[in-house]
Jmol script that loads the backbone (N, CA, C; Angstrom):
load data "model"
ATOM      1  N   MET A   1       0.835  -1.165   0.000  1.00  0.00           N
ATOM      2  CA  MET A   1       0.000   0.000   0.000  1.00  0.00           C
ATOM      3  C   MET A   1       0.883   1.233   0.000  1.00  0.00           C
ATOM      4  N   SER A   2       0.398   2.174  -0.704  1.00  0.00           N
ATOM      5  CA  SER A   2       1.140   3.419  -0.804  1.00  0.00           C
ATOM      6  C   SER A   2       0.669   4.373   0.285  1.00  0.00           C
ATOM      7  N   THR A   3       1.583   5.090   0.871  1.00  0.00           N
ATOM      8  CA  THR A   3       1.232   6.045   1.913  1.00  0.00           C
ATOM      9  C   THR A   3       1.001   7.439   1.358  1.00  0.00           C
ATOM     10  N   ASP A   4       1.224   7.628   0.066  1.00  0.00           N
ATOM     11  CA  ASP A   4       1.012   8.944  -0.546  1.00  0.00           C
ATOM     12  C   ASP A   4      -0.485   9.175  -0.729  1.00  0.00           C
ATOM     13  N   PRO A   5      -1.000  10.307  -0.216  1.00  0.00           N
ATOM     14  CA  PRO A   5      -2.428  10.581  -0.423  1.00  0.00           C
ATOM     15  C   PRO A   5      -2.702  10.911  -1.892  1.00  0.00           C
ATOM     16  N   VAL A   6      -3.826  10.475  -2.333  1.00  0.00           N
ATOM     17  CA  VAL A   6      -4.229  10.754  -3.709  1.00  0.00           C
ATOM     18  C   VAL A   6      -4.779  12.173  -3.754  1.00  0.00           C
ATOM     19  N   GLN A   7      -4.217  12.961  -4.606  1.00  0.00           N
ATOM     20  CA  GLN A   7      -4.674  14.338  -4.724  1.00  0.00           C
ATOM     21  C   GLN A   7      -5.644  14.434  -5.893  1.00  0.00           C
ATOM     22  N   LEU A   8      -6.854  14.811  -5.574  1.00  0.00           N
ATOM     23  CA  LEU A   8      -7.864  15.005  -6.603  1.00  0.00           C
ATOM     24  C   LEU A   8      -7.945  16.495  -6.901  1.00  0.00           C
ATOM     25  N   THR A   9      -7.551  16.863  -8.060  1.00  0.00           N
ATOM     26  CA  THR A   9      -7.621  18.264  -8.457  1.00  0.00           C
ATOM     27  C   THR A   9      -8.391  18.365  -9.752  1.00  0.00           C
ATOM     28  N   SER A  10      -9.141  19.408  -9.840  1.00  0.00           N
ATOM     29  CA  SER A  10      -9.877  19.645 -11.080  1.00  0.00           C
ATOM     30  C   SER A  10      -9.055  20.585 -11.950  1.00  0.00           C
ATOM     31  N   PRO A  11      -9.269  20.510 -13.231  1.00  0.00           N
ATOM     32  CA  PRO A  11      -8.521  21.423 -14.103  1.00  0.00           C
ATOM     33  C   PRO A  11      -8.955  22.862 -13.848  1.00  0.00           C
ATOM     34  N   PRO A  12      -8.078  23.818 -14.073  1.00  0.00           N
ATOM     35  CA  PRO A  12      -8.458  25.213 -13.835  1.00  0.00           C
ATOM     36  C   PRO A  12      -9.611  25.624 -14.753  1.00  0.00           C
ATOM     37  N   PRO A  13     -10.493  26.482 -14.262  1.00  0.00           N
ATOM     38  CA  PRO A  13     -11.629  26.896 -15.105  1.00  0.00           C
ATOM     39  C   PRO A  13     -11.152  27.734 -16.284  1.00  0.00           C
ATOM     40  N   ASP A  14     -11.942  27.682 -17.333  1.00  0.00           N
ATOM     41  CA  ASP A  14     -11.624  28.488 -18.507  1.00  0.00           C
ATOM     42  C   ASP A  14     -11.794  29.960 -18.157  1.00  0.00           C
ATOM     43  N   PRO A  15     -10.911  30.813 -18.652  1.00  0.00           N
ATOM     44  CA  PRO A  15     -11.077  32.243 -18.360  1.00  0.00           C
ATOM     45  C   PRO A  15     -12.327  32.788 -19.051  1.00  0.00           C
ATOM     46  N   LEU A  16     -12.973  33.737 -18.384  1.00  0.00           N
ATOM     47  CA  LEU A  16     -14.165  34.356 -18.962  1.00  0.00           C
ATOM     48  C   LEU A  16     -13.764  35.259 -20.117  1.00  0.00           C
ATOM     49  N   PRO A  17     -14.601  35.322 -21.138  1.00  0.00           N
ATOM     50  CA  PRO A  17     -14.271  36.221 -22.247  1.00  0.00           C
ATOM     51  C   PRO A  17     -14.342  37.675 -21.786  1.00  0.00           C
ATOM     52  N   GLN A  18     -13.442  38.481 -22.265  1.00  0.00           N
ATOM     53  CA  GLN A  18     -13.398  39.893 -21.898  1.00  0.00           C
ATOM     54  C   GLN A  18     -14.443  40.668 -22.700  1.00  0.00           C
ATOM     55  N   VAL A  19     -15.103  41.608 -22.033  1.00  0.00           N
ATOM     56  CA  VAL A  19     -16.091  42.452 -22.672  1.00  0.00           C
ATOM     57  C   VAL A  19     -15.400  43.762 -23.030  1.00  0.00           C
ATOM     58  N   SER A  20     -15.646  44.234 -24.227  1.00  0.00           N
ATOM     59  CA  SER A  20     -14.986  45.458 -24.664  1.00  0.00           C
ATOM     60  C   SER A  20     -15.486  46.661 -23.876  1.00  0.00           C
ATOM     61  N   ARG A  21     -14.708  47.720 -23.882  1.00  0.00           N
ATOM     62  CA  ARG A  21     -15.067  48.938 -23.156  1.00  0.00           C
ATOM     63  C   ARG A  21     -16.338  49.565 -23.730  1.00  0.00           C
ATOM     64  N   ILE A  22     -16.499  49.509 -25.044  1.00  0.00           N
ATOM     65  CA  ILE A  22     -17.692  50.110 -25.659  1.00  0.00           C
ATOM     66  C   ILE A  22     -18.938  49.326 -25.253  1.00  0.00           C
ATOM     67  N   ALA A  23     -18.830  48.004 -25.149  1.00  0.00           N
ATOM     68  CA  ALA A  23     -19.975  47.194 -24.713  1.00  0.00           C
ATOM     69  C   ALA A  23     -20.316  47.492 -23.259  1.00  0.00           C
ATOM     70  N   GLN A  24     -19.310  47.680 -22.423  1.00  0.00           N
ATOM     71  CA  GLN A  24     -19.552  48.045 -21.025  1.00  0.00           C
ATOM     72  C   GLN A  24     -20.240  49.406 -20.936  1.00  0.00           C
ATOM     73  N   PHE A  25     -19.794  50.349 -21.741  1.00  0.00           N
ATOM     74  CA  PHE A  25     -20.385  51.683 -21.736  1.00  0.00           C
ATOM     75  C   PHE A  25     -21.836  51.645 -22.207  1.00  0.00           C
ATOM     76  N   ILE A  26     -22.096  50.912 -23.281  1.00  0.00           N
ATOM     77  CA  ILE A  26     -23.460  50.814 -23.808  1.00  0.00           C
ATOM     78  C   ILE A  26     -24.379  50.151 -22.787  1.00  0.00           C
ATOM     79  N   PHE A  27     -23.899  49.115 -22.129  1.00  0.00           N
ATOM     80  CA  PHE A  27     -24.710  48.449 -21.110  1.00  0.00           C
ATOM     81  C   PHE A  27     -24.979  49.383 -19.937  1.00  0.00           C
ATOM     82  N   GLY A  28     -23.994  50.159 -19.535  1.00  0.00           N
ATOM     83  CA  GLY A  28     -24.182  51.114 -18.447  1.00  0.00           C
ATOM     84  C   GLY A  28     -25.207  52.177 -18.792  1.00  0.00           C
ATOM     85  N   VAL A  29     -25.141  52.703 -20.013  1.00  0.00           N
ATOM     86  CA  VAL A  29     -26.117  53.706 -20.464  1.00  0.00           C
ATOM     87  C   VAL A  29     -27.509  53.089 -20.515  1.00  0.00           C
ATOM     88  N   TYR A  30     -27.600  51.857 -20.987  1.00  0.00           N
ATOM     89  CA  TYR A  30     -28.887  51.149 -21.038  1.00  0.00           C
ATOM     90  C   TYR A  30     -29.492  51.033 -19.647  1.00  0.00           C
ATOM     91  N   MET A  31     -28.689  50.658 -18.647  1.00  0.00           N
ATOM     92  CA  MET A  31     -29.204  50.498 -17.294  1.00  0.00           C
ATOM     93  C   MET A  31     -29.661  51.835 -16.709  1.00  0.00           C
ATOM     94  N   VAL A  32     -28.931  52.899 -16.971  1.00  0.00           N
ATOM     95  CA  VAL A  32     -29.319  54.214 -16.468  1.00  0.00           C
ATOM     96  C   VAL A  32     -30.622  54.669 -17.114  1.00  0.00           C
ATOM     97  N   VAL A  33     -30.715  54.521 -18.443  1.00  0.00           N
ATOM     98  CA  VAL A  33     -31.925  54.938 -19.158  1.00  0.00           C
ATOM     99  C   VAL A  33     -33.126  54.109 -18.707  1.00  0.00           C
ATOM    100  N   LEU A  34     -32.926  52.821 -18.512  1.00  0.00           N
ATOM    101  CA  LEU A  34     -34.022  51.959 -18.060  1.00  0.00           C
ATOM    102  C   LEU A  34     -34.520  52.375 -16.680  1.00  0.00           C
ATOM    103  N   ASN A  35     -33.613  52.683 -15.763  1.00  0.00           N
ATOM    104  CA  ASN A  35     -34.026  53.109 -14.428  1.00  0.00           C
ATOM    105  C   ASN A  35     -34.727  54.462 -14.458  1.00  0.00           C
ATOM    106  N   VAL A  36     -34.246  55.382 -15.269  1.00  0.00           N
ATOM    107  CA  VAL A  36     -34.905  56.686 -15.396  1.00  0.00           C
ATOM    108  C   VAL A  36     -36.305  56.509 -15.987  1.00  0.00           C
ATOM    109  N   LEU A  37     -36.448  55.637 -16.969  1.00  0.00           N
ATOM    110  CA  LEU A  37     -37.753  55.372 -17.575  1.00  0.00           C
ATOM    111  C   LEU A  37     -38.716  54.769 -16.559  1.00  0.00           C
ATOM    112  N   ILE A  38     -38.239  53.842 -15.740  1.00  0.00           N
ATOM    113  CA  ILE A  38     -39.103  53.226 -14.727  1.00  0.00           C
ATOM    114  C   ILE A  38     -39.544  54.261 -13.696  1.00  0.00           C
ATOM    115  N   ILE A  39     -38.627  55.124 -13.266  1.00  0.00           N
ATOM    116  CA  ILE A  39     -38.990  56.173 -12.298  1.00  0.00           C
ATOM    117  C   ILE A  39     -39.987  57.146 -12.916  1.00  0.00           C
ATOM    118  N   TYR A  40     -39.795  57.496 -14.189  1.00  0.00           N
ATOM    119  CA  TYR A  40     -40.736  58.389 -14.886  1.00  0.00           C
ATOM    120  C   TYR A  40     -42.125  57.771 -14.934  1.00  0.00           C
ATOM    121  N   LEU A  41     -42.205  56.496 -15.302  1.00  0.00           N
ATOM    122  CA  LEU A  41     -43.510  55.827 -15.375  1.00  0.00           C
ATOM    123  C   LEU A  41     -44.154  55.706 -13.993  1.00  0.00           C
ATOM    124  N   LEU A  42     -43.348  55.446 -12.967  1.00  0.00           N
ATOM    125  CA  LEU A  42     -43.898  55.402 -11.615  1.00  0.00           C
ATOM    126  C   LEU A  42     -44.508  56.744 -11.223  1.00  0.00           C
ATOM    127  N   CYS A  43     -43.818  57.830 -11.542  1.00  0.00           N
ATOM    128  CA  CYS A  43     -44.337  59.159 -11.200  1.00  0.00           C
ATOM    129  C   CYS A  43     -45.603  59.492 -11.980  1.00  0.00           C
ATOM    130  N   LYS A  44     -45.690  59.066 -13.229  1.00  0.00           N
ATOM    131  CA  LYS A  44     -46.875  59.356 -14.036  1.00  0.00           C
ATOM    132  C   LYS A  44     -48.078  58.509 -13.618  1.00  0.00           C
ATOM    133  N   ILE A  45     -47.848  57.270 -13.210  1.00  0.00           N
ATOM    134  CA  ILE A  45     -48.942  56.368 -12.867  1.00  0.00           C
ATOM    135  C   ILE A  45     -49.428  56.602 -11.436  1.00  0.00           C
ATOM    136  N   TRP A  46     -48.564  57.102 -10.572  1.00  0.00           N
ATOM    137  CA  TRP A  46     -48.923  57.286  -9.163  1.00  0.00           C
ATOM    138  C   TRP A  46     -50.144  58.200  -9.046  1.00  0.00           C
ATOM    139  N   PRO A  47     -51.185  57.777  -8.335  1.00  0.00           N
ATOM    140  CA  PRO A  47     -52.386  58.624  -8.219  1.00  0.00           C
ATOM    141  C   PRO A  47     -52.135  59.840  -7.329  1.00  0.00           C
ATOM    142  N   ASP A  48     -52.674  60.994  -7.753  1.00  0.00           N
ATOM    143  CA  ASP A  48     -52.557  62.214  -6.948  1.00  0.00           C
ATOM    144  C   ASP A  48     -53.423  62.113  -5.695  1.00  0.00           C
ATOM    145  N   SER A  49     -54.603  61.595  -5.876  1.00  0.00           N
ATOM    146  CA  SER A  49     -55.516  61.373  -4.761  1.00  0.00           C
ATOM    147  C   SER A  49     -56.260  60.070  -5.042  1.00  0.00           C
ATOM    148  N   ILE A  50     -56.915  59.566  -4.055  1.00  0.00           N
ATOM    149  CA  ILE A  50     -57.646  58.318  -4.238  1.00  0.00           C
ATOM    150  C   ILE A  50     -58.953  58.626  -4.976  1.00  0.00           C
ATOM    151  N   PRO A  51     -59.063  58.190  -6.226  1.00  0.00           N
ATOM    152  CA  PRO A  51     -60.301  58.444  -6.964  1.00  0.00           C
ATOM    153  C   PRO A  51     -61.393  57.470  -6.535  1.00  0.00           C
ATOM    154  N   PRO A  52     -62.621  57.725  -6.955  1.00  0.00           N
ATOM    155  CA  PRO A  52     -63.703  56.766  -6.656  1.00  0.00           C
ATOM    156  C   PRO A  52     -63.358  55.379  -7.190  1.00  0.00           C
ATOM    157  N   GLN A  53     -63.939  54.382  -6.587  1.00  0.00           N
ATOM    158  CA  GLN A  53     -63.576  52.993  -6.857  1.00  0.00           C
ATOM    159  C   GLN A  53     -63.707  52.583  -8.319  1.00  0.00           C
ATOM    160  N   ASP A  54     -64.767  52.992  -8.996  1.00  0.00           N
ATOM    161  CA  ASP A  54     -65.019  52.514 -10.350  1.00  0.00           C
ATOM    162  C   ASP A  54     -64.546  53.473 -11.436  1.00  0.00           C
ATOM    163  N   SER A  55     -63.750  54.444 -11.096  1.00  0.00           N
ATOM    164  CA  SER A  55     -63.355  55.428 -12.107  1.00  0.00           C
ATOM    165  C   SER A  55     -62.166  54.910 -12.920  1.00  0.00           C
ATOM    166  N   ILE A  56     -62.153  55.310 -14.166  1.00  0.00           N
ATOM    167  CA  ILE A  56     -61.045  54.998 -15.070  1.00  0.00           C
ATOM    168  C   ILE A  56     -60.440  56.318 -15.506  1.00  0.00           C
ATOM    169  N   GLU A  57     -59.137  56.455 -15.305  1.00  0.00           N
ATOM    170  CA  GLU A  57     -58.455  57.685 -15.660  1.00  0.00           C
ATOM    171  C   GLU A  57     -57.545  57.453 -16.850  1.00  0.00           C
ATOM    172  N   THR A  58     -57.380  58.497 -17.648  1.00  0.00           N
ATOM    173  CA  THR A  58     -56.463  58.444 -18.784  1.00  0.00           C
ATOM    174  C   THR A  58     -55.117  58.996 -18.342  1.00  0.00           C
ATOM    175  N   ILE A  59     -54.084  58.219 -18.555  1.00  0.00           N
ATOM    176  CA  ILE A  59     -52.733  58.623 -18.186  1.00  0.00           C
ATOM    177  C   ILE A  59     -51.945  58.783 -19.477  1.00  0.00           C
ATOM    178  N   SER A  60     -51.384  59.959 -19.663  1.00  0.00           N
ATOM    179  CA  SER A  60     -50.592  60.194 -20.871  1.00  0.00           C
ATOM    180  C   SER A  60     -49.129  60.300 -20.491  1.00  0.00           C
ATOM    181  N   VAL A  61     -48.298  59.655 -21.274  1.00  0.00           N
ATOM    182  CA  VAL A  61     -46.857  59.677 -21.050  1.00  0.00           C
ATOM    183  C   VAL A  61     -46.161  60.129 -22.326  1.00  0.00           C
ATOM    184  N   PHE A  62     -44.928  60.558 -22.177  1.00  0.00           N
ATOM    185  CA  PHE A  62     -44.103  61.026 -23.294  1.00  0.00           C
ATOM    186  C   PHE A  62     -44.786  62.168 -24.038  1.00  0.00           C
ATOM    187  N   PHE A  63     -45.142  63.203 -23.274  1.00  0.00           N
ATOM    188  CA  PHE A  63     -45.737  64.428 -23.814  1.00  0.00           C
ATOM    189  C   PHE A  63     -47.040  64.156 -24.560  1.00  0.00           C
ATOM    190  N   GLY A  64     -47.830  63.203 -24.067  1.00  0.00           N
ATOM    191  CA  GLY A  64     -49.134  62.909 -24.635  1.00  0.00           C
ATOM    192  C   GLY A  64     -49.106  62.013 -25.860  1.00  0.00           C
ATOM    193  N   LYS A  65     -47.959  61.473 -26.208  1.00  0.00           N
ATOM    194  CA  LYS A  65     -47.877  60.608 -27.397  1.00  0.00           C
ATOM    195  C   LYS A  65     -48.458  59.220 -27.133  1.00  0.00           C
ATOM    196  N   ILE A  66     -48.397  58.764 -25.889  1.00  0.00           N
ATOM    197  CA  ILE A  66     -48.949  57.457 -25.518  1.00  0.00           C
ATOM    198  C   ILE A  66     -49.925  57.679 -24.384  1.00  0.00           C
ATOM    199  N   ARG A  67     -51.120  57.094 -24.526  1.00  0.00           N
ATOM    200  CA  ARG A  67     -52.156  57.246 -23.503  1.00  0.00           C
ATOM    201  C   ARG A  67     -52.634  55.876 -23.049  1.00  0.00           C
ATOM    202  N   PHE A  68     -52.878  55.782 -21.742  1.00  0.00           N
ATOM    203  CA  PHE A  68     -53.401  54.562 -21.146  1.00  0.00           C
ATOM    204  C   PHE A  68     -54.676  54.902 -20.392  1.00  0.00           C
ATOM    205  N   ASP A  69     -55.689  54.069 -20.531  1.00  0.00           N
ATOM    206  CA  ASP A  69     -56.891  54.163 -19.709  1.00  0.00           C
ATOM    207  C   ASP A  69     -56.761  53.099 -18.630  1.00  0.00           C
ATOM    208  N   MET A  70     -56.629  53.542 -17.372  1.00  0.00           N
ATOM    209  CA  MET A  70     -56.373  52.601 -16.281  1.00  0.00           C
ATOM    210  C   MET A  70     -57.342  52.831 -15.133  1.00  0.00           C
ATOM    211  N   SER A  71     -57.838  51.725 -14.602  1.00  0.00           N
ATOM    212  CA  SER A  71     -58.620  51.810 -13.373  1.00  0.00           C
ATOM    213  C   SER A  71     -57.645  51.885 -12.194  1.00  0.00           C
ATOM    214  N   LEU A  72     -58.170  52.139 -11.025  1.00  0.00           N
ATOM    215  CA  LEU A  72     -57.326  52.268  -9.839  1.00  0.00           C
ATOM    216  C   LEU A  72     -56.599  50.960  -9.541  1.00  0.00           C
ATOM    217  N   GLU A  73     -57.281  49.838  -9.701  1.00  0.00           N
ATOM    218  CA  GLU A  73     -56.661  48.539  -9.431  1.00  0.00           C
ATOM    219  C   GLU A  73     -55.509  48.267 -10.381  1.00  0.00           C
ATOM    220  N   VAL A  74     -55.700  48.596 -11.652  1.00  0.00           N
ATOM    221  CA  VAL A  74     -54.647  48.375 -12.640  1.00  0.00           C
ATOM    222  C   VAL A  74     -53.461  49.293 -12.359  1.00  0.00           C
ATOM    223  N   ARG A  75     -53.746  50.511 -11.930  1.00  0.00           N
ATOM    224  CA  ARG A  75     -52.656  51.431 -11.579  1.00  0.00           C
ATOM    225  C   ARG A  75     -51.843  50.892 -10.414  1.00  0.00           C
ATOM    226  N   PHE A  76     -52.508  50.363  -9.400  1.00  0.00           N
ATOM    227  CA  PHE A  76     -51.783  49.805  -8.265  1.00  0.00           C
ATOM    228  C   PHE A  76     -50.953  48.593  -8.676  1.00  0.00           C
ATOM    229  N   LEU A  77     -51.479  47.759  -9.553  1.00  0.00           N
ATOM    230  CA  LEU A  77     -50.701  46.626 -10.046  1.00  0.00           C
ATOM    231  C   LEU A  77     -49.500  47.097 -10.862  1.00  0.00           C
ATOM    232  N   ALA A  78     -49.687  48.113 -11.698  1.00  0.00           N
ATOM    233  CA  ALA A  78     -48.583  48.654 -12.484  1.00  0.00           C
ATOM    234  C   ALA A  78     -47.521  49.267 -11.576  1.00  0.00           C
ATOM    235  N   ILE A  79     -47.949  49.923 -10.503  1.00  0.00           N
ATOM    236  CA  ILE A  79     -46.990  50.491  -9.546  1.00  0.00           C
ATOM    237  C   ILE A  79     -46.181  49.371  -8.897  1.00  0.00           C
ATOM    238  N   ALA A  80     -46.836  48.279  -8.533  1.00  0.00           N
ATOM    239  CA  ALA A  80     -46.122  47.156  -7.921  1.00  0.00           C
ATOM    240  C   ALA A  80     -45.127  46.536  -8.890  1.00  0.00           C
ATOM    241  N   VAL A  81     -45.518  46.393 -10.143  1.00  0.00           N
ATOM    242  CA  VAL A  81     -44.620  45.818 -11.151  1.00  0.00           C
ATOM    243  C   VAL A  81     -43.426  46.737 -11.401  1.00  0.00           C
ATOM    244  N   LEU A  82     -43.688  48.032 -11.558  1.00  0.00           N
ATOM    245  CA  LEU A  82     -42.594  48.979 -11.829  1.00  0.00           C
ATOM    246  C   LEU A  82     -41.659  49.103 -10.625  1.00  0.00           C
ATOM    247  N   ALA A  83     -42.224  49.115  -9.416  1.00  0.00           N
ATOM    248  CA  ALA A  83     -41.371  49.179  -8.229  1.00  0.00           C
ATOM    249  C   ALA A  83     -40.530  47.917  -8.095  1.00  0.00           C
ATOM    250  N   GLY A  84     -41.101  46.789  -8.441  1.00  0.00           N
ATOM    251  CA  GLY A  84     -40.326  45.549  -8.442  1.00  0.00           C
ATOM    252  C   GLY A  84     -39.226  45.561  -9.476  1.00  0.00           C
ATOM    253  N   ALA A  85     -39.507  46.116 -10.645  1.00  0.00           N
ATOM    254  CA  ALA A  85     -38.477  46.219 -11.681  1.00  0.00           C
ATOM    255  C   ALA A  85     -37.387  47.184 -11.265  1.00  0.00           C
ATOM    256  N   LEU A  86     -37.743  48.229 -10.549  1.00  0.00           N
ATOM    257  CA  LEU A  86     -36.753  49.192 -10.095  1.00  0.00           C
ATOM    258  C   LEU A  86     -35.865  48.595  -9.014  1.00  0.00           C
ATOM    259  N   GLY A  87     -36.431  47.758  -8.167  1.00  0.00           N
ATOM    260  CA  GLY A  87     -35.662  47.149  -7.098  1.00  0.00           C
ATOM    261  C   GLY A  87     -34.915  45.897  -7.519  1.00  0.00           C
ATOM    262  N   SER A  88     -35.185  45.421  -8.699  1.00  0.00           N
ATOM    263  CA  SER A  88     -34.545  44.207  -9.181  1.00  0.00           C
ATOM    264  C   SER A  88     -33.106  44.486  -9.589  1.00  0.00           C
ATOM    265  N   PRO A  89     -32.156  43.613  -9.215  1.00  0.00           N
ATOM    266  CA  PRO A  89     -30.782  43.840  -9.659  1.00  0.00           C
ATOM    267  C   PRO A  89     -30.610  43.606 -11.151  1.00  0.00           C
ATOM    268  N   ASP A  90     -31.493  42.831 -11.752  1.00  0.00           N
ATOM    269  CA  ASP A  90     -31.422  42.570 -13.185  1.00  0.00           C
ATOM    270  C   ASP A  90     -32.735  43.010 -13.796  1.00  0.00           C
ATOM    271  N   CYS A  91     -32.754  44.152 -14.455  1.00  0.00           N
ATOM    272  CA  CYS A  91     -33.990  44.723 -14.963  1.00  0.00           C
ATOM    273  C   CYS A  91     -34.357  44.230 -16.343  1.00  0.00           C
ATOM    274  N   SER A  92     -33.738  43.238 -16.799  1.00  0.00           N
ATOM    275  CA  SER A  92     -34.065  42.782 -18.138  1.00  0.00           C
ATOM    276  C   SER A  92     -34.890  41.532 -18.104  1.00  0.00           C
TER     277      SER A  92
END
end "model"
wireframe off; spacefill off
backbone 0.3
color backbone group
């Protein structure tokens, strides 16, 4: 019997591919723009006051180019989704 312990070693992991500086910059700009867009939508959807239960309000975003008709329940769900996207470490 051999007294030498058997050494089990795994091969070194493959190095990760390097990301170019321009790709890092573009990704950073994308993340900033996405977060600003989410905050903008949260501010536009947030109700000023509690409207009557069955009312539907029109919400316009991007200087009135896009309009949404939302009930109070849908607005609260949209706020929860947008807040979750804002708090998520991966917004994609």
